[in-house]
C-alpha positions in Angstrom: 157.4 32.4 185.9 156.7 28.9 184.6 159.0 27.4 182.1 157.6 26.6 178.6 158.0 23.0 177.7 157.6 21.3 174.4 155.6 24.2 172.8 157.0 23.5 169.3 155.5 20.0 169.2 152.0 21.0 170.6 149.1 21.3 168.2 145.6 22.6 169.0 142.6 21.1 167.2 140.5 23.5 165.0 137.3 22.3 163.5 135.6 25.7 163.3 135.6 25.6 159.5 132.6 23.3 159.5 130.4 26.0 161.1 132.0 28.8 159.1 131.5 27.1 155.8 128.0 26.0 156.5 126.9 29.5 157.5 128.7 31.1 154.5 127.0 28.7 152.1 123.6 29.2 153.8 123.7 33.0 153.5 125.1 32.8 149.9 122.1 30.7 149.0 119.7 33.0 150.7 121.0 36.1 149.0 121.3 34.3 145.6 117.6 33.5 145.8 116.8 37.0 146.9 118.9 38.5 144.1 117.2 36.2 141.5 113.8 37.4 142.7 114.9 41.0 142.6 116.3 40.7 139.1 113.1 39.1 137.9 111.2 42.0 139.4 113.6 44.5 137.7 112.9 42.9 134.4 109.2 43.6 135.0 109.9 47.3 135.6 110.1 47.3 139.4 112.3 49.9 141.1 115.5 48.5 142.6 115.6 50.8 145.6 113.0 48.9 147.8 115.0 45.7 147.2 118.3 47.3 148.1 116.7 48.9 151.2 115.3 45.5 152.3 118.7 43.7 152.2 119.3 44.2 156.0 115.8 42.8 156.7 116.6 39.7 154.6 119.7 39.2 156.6 117.8 39.6 159.9 115.0 37.2 158.8 117.1 34.1 159.5 117.8 34.9 163.2 114.3 36.3 163.6 112.7 33.0 162.5 115.0 30.8 164.6 114.8 33.0 167.7 111.0 33.0 167.5 111.0 29.2 167.4 113.5 28.9 170.3 111.5 31.4 172.5 108.3 29.6 171.7 109.7 26.2 172.9 111.6 27.7 175.8 108.4 29.4 177.0 106.2 26.3 176.5 108.7 24.2 178.6 109.8 26.9 180.9 110.7 26.3 184.6 108.4 27.8 187.2 109.8 31.2 187.9 109.9 33.3 191.1 107.6 36.3 191.0 110.5 38.7 191.3 112.0 37.7 188.0 108.9 38.3 185.9 109.3 40.6 182.9 107.0 43.3 181.7 106.1 43.5 178.0 108.8 46.1 177.3 111.6 44.0 178.9 110.3 40.9 177.2 110.5 42.6 173.8 114.0 43.8 174.7 115.0 40.3 175.7 113.8 38.9 172.3 115.4 41.7 170.3 118.8 41.4 172.1 118.8 37.7 171.2 118.1 38.4 167.5 120.8 41.1 167.3 123.3 38.9 169.1 122.8 35.9 166.8 122.8 38.2 163.7 126.2 39.5 164.9 127.5 36.1 165.6 127.1 34.8 162.1 129.8 37.0 160.5 132.0 36.4 163.6 131.7 32.6 163.1 132.3 32.9 159.3 135.4 35.1 159.9 136.6 33.4 163.1 140.1 32.6 161.9 140.8 36.3 161.3 138.9 37.6 164.4 139.9 35.1 167.0 143.6 34.3 167.2 145.4 32.4 169.9 148.2 34.2 171.6 151.9 33.4 170.9 153.5 31.0 173.3 154.6 32.8 176.5 154.9 31.9 180.2 151.7 32.0 182.2 150.5 30.6 185.6 146.9 30.3 184.6 145.9 30.6 180.9 142.2 30.8 180.1 140.5 28.5 177.6 137.1 29.4 176.2 134.7 26.6 174.9 131.7 27.5 172.6 128.3 25.9 172.4 126.5 23.6 170.0 126.7 24.4 166.2 129.1 27.3 166.8 132.8 28.0 166.7 135.2 30.2 168.6 134.0 33.3 166.7 131.1 33.7 169.2 133.8 34.7 171.9 135.0 37.7 169.9 133.1 40.4 172.1 134.3 38.7 175.3 137.9 38.4 174.0 138.0 42.1 173.2 136.6 42.9 176.6 139.2 40.8 178.4 142.0 42.2 176.2 140.9 45.8 177.2 141.4 44.8 180.8 144.8 43.2 180.2 143.7 39.6 180.8 146.0 37.2 179.0 146.7 34.7 177.6 143.2 33.6 176.5 142.8 30.6 174.1 139.8 29.3 172.3 138.9 25.9 170.9 136.7 25.2 167.9 135.7 21.5 168.3 133.9 19.4 165.7 132.4 18.2 163.5 129.4 20.0 165.0 127.1 17.0 165.3 129.7 14.5 166.5 129.8 13.1 170.0 130.5 15.3 173.0 133.1 12.7 174.1 135.0 13.4 170.9 134.9 17.1 171.7 136.3 16.3 175.2 139.2 14.5 173.5 139.8 17.7 171.5 139.6 19.7 174.7 142.2 17.4 176.2 144.6 17.9 173.3 144.1 21.7 173.5 144.8 21.8 177.2 147.9 19.7 176.7 149.0 22.2 174.0 148.2 25.3 176.1 150.1 23.9 179.1 153.1 23.2 176.8 153.0 26.7 175.3 152.7 28.5 178.7 154.4 26.1 181.1 151.2 26.3 183.3 150.1 23.4 185.5 146.4 24.4 185.4 144.0 26.1 183.0 140.9 28.2 183.8 138.0 27.0 181.6 135.0 29.2 180.7 132.3 27.3 178.7 129.1 28.4 177.1 126.1 26.1 176.6 127.2 22.6 175.4 130.8 23.6 176.1 130.0 23.1 179.8 129.1 19.5 179.1 132.3 19.1 177.0 134.2 20.2 180.1 132.3 17.8 182.4 133.1 15.0 180.0 136.7 16.0 180.2 136.6 15.9 184.0 135.2 12.4 183.8 137.8 11.0 181.4 140.9 13.0 181.9 142.9 14.6 184.7 140.7 17.1 186.5 143.6 18.6 188.4 144.6 20.4 185.1 141.7 22.7 185.6 142.1 25.6 188.0 138.4 26.5 187.8 135.4 25.7 185.5 132.8 28.4 184.8 129.8 27.3 182.8 127.4 29.8 181.2 123.9 28.7 180.2 124.9 25.0 180.2 122.0 22.6 180.0 123.5 20.3 182.7 120.3 18.3 182.8 119.5 18.7 179.1 117.2 20.9 177.1 114.0 20.0 175.2 115.1 22.2 172.3 117.7 19.5 171.5 114.7 17.5 170.0 114.6 20.1 167.2 117.8 18.9 165.6 119.6 15.6 164.6 123.1 14.4 165.4 125.0 12.6 168.2 125.7 15.7 170.2 122.1 16.8 170.0 120.9 13.5 171.2 123.2 13.8 174.2 121.6 17.2 175.1 118.1 15.7 175.4 116.8 15.5 179.0 116.9 12.1 180.5 119.1 10.5 177.9 121.5 7.7 178.8 124.7 9.7 178.1 123.6 12.5 180.5 122.7 9.9 183.1 126.1 8.3 182.9 127.9 11.6 183.0 126.5 11.9 186.5 127.9 14.2 189.2 131.5 15.2 189.0 133.5 13.4 191.7 137.0 13.1 193.0 139.5 14.9 195.2 141.1 16.8 192.4 138.0 18.5 191.0 138.2 22.2 190.3 135.7 24.7 191.8 132.7 24.9 189.4 130.5 27.9 188.9 127.3 27.8 186.8 125.9 31.1 185.5 122.4 30.8 184.2 119.3 32.9 183.3 115.7 32.4 184.2 114.9 33.6 180.7 117.3 31.4 178.8 115.9 31.0 175.3 117.5 27.6 174.5 117.8 25.8 177.8 114.4 24.6 178.8 113.5 24.1 181.5 115.9 26.9 182.5 116.7 25.2 185.9 118.5 22.5 184.0 121.5 24.8 184.4 121.2 24.8 188.2 123.1 22.0 189.8 124.1 20.9 193.3 127.8 20.3 192.4 128.5 24.0 191.5 128.0 27.5 192.9 124.9 28.7 191.0 124.7 32.3 189.9 121.2 33.2 188.9 120.5 36.0 186.3 117.3 37.2 184.6 116.2 39.0 181.6 119.0 37.7 179.4 118.6 35.2 176.5 120.9 32.2 175.8 123.2 33.7 173.3 123.0 37.3 174.7 124.8 36.0 177.8 127.9 36.1 175.6 127.8 39.9 175.3 126.3 40.8 178.7 128.4 43.1 180.9 127.2 41.5 184.1 128.3 38.1 182.8 131.7 39.4 181.7 132.4 40.9 185.1 131.4 37.8 187.0 133.5 35.6 184.7 136.5 38.0 185.2 135.9 37.7 189.0 136.2 33.9 188.7 139.3 34.2 186.6 140.9 36.5 189.2 139.9 34.1 192.0 141.6 31.2 190.3 144.7 33.1 189.6 144.9 34.5 193.1 144.5 31.0 194.5 147.3 29.7 192.3 149.6 32.5 193.2 149.1 31.9 196.9 149.5 28.1 196.5 145.9 27.4 197.8 143.3 25.3 196.0 141.2 27.2 193.5 138.5 27.8 196.2 136.2 25.7 198.3 135.2 22.3 197.1 132.8 22.0 194.2 129.2 22.4 195.3 130.0 24.9 198.0 129.9 28.7 197.6 133.3 30.2 196.7 
């Protein structure tokens, strides 16, 4: 087993409180307004029961509005899809509803992330796993996947909450580098398996450009807008500007190059609700795994995605155990 070196001095960044506090304040404000309206109605003689019964609907209203906007834009700027991935009306409604439910569930997970998502205690490991979240999120979104991995005995699994949320992706890459250094110190591992959702995949690519790529055993990106997404025009901030198609930062990021690059796998959906066009996630430097009928955030609680990511983790660990490279070179099927 690897020897743990310098674990006591290693420190992992955690900026998830930005997202947690923002979400908590937003929902407090929403329910304060609703409570004031309800109280004013009570004063006029209205029954309290309809207002009480409507509380879940008030909570769902926020993700319902945002998901509706995202699906509208992702449909308007959608990539041309093969006929065999077309959805019927029932499947389309299910796709939309799954995304609403997933985002509604992610809000409390992100608010309570420090209690729900805890890094493991320092212990020897040949290939620890690091999970990177997407834009405007924190590590709480990984809670369902962490529970699924834990039930299958996959350990150790670490998370990173980078931030502030609208800062530069290059800053997030620096925080990723500090985290990888800390994880390697705590486990004695030479390499780390990185699984990244959405913008997290670009954080990992920025890391590959600026830091030592040989520290990654494998990179798996899920719904990453490698070529940008038009939905990034709906928000402000440095990281959002770097997600817009054709921007200078993306152009300079370029194609990962070098002899020490890890194998890269890109999982993406033809029906991604936030990456538009959806083929932005399909790149020539990775093994591309196409999915359909799954929204952007719903990919983080999809069984097929979980099983494929676990397969990639197992491949990386098996390759390290045998002393081989992680797999074939990037851009070739593993």
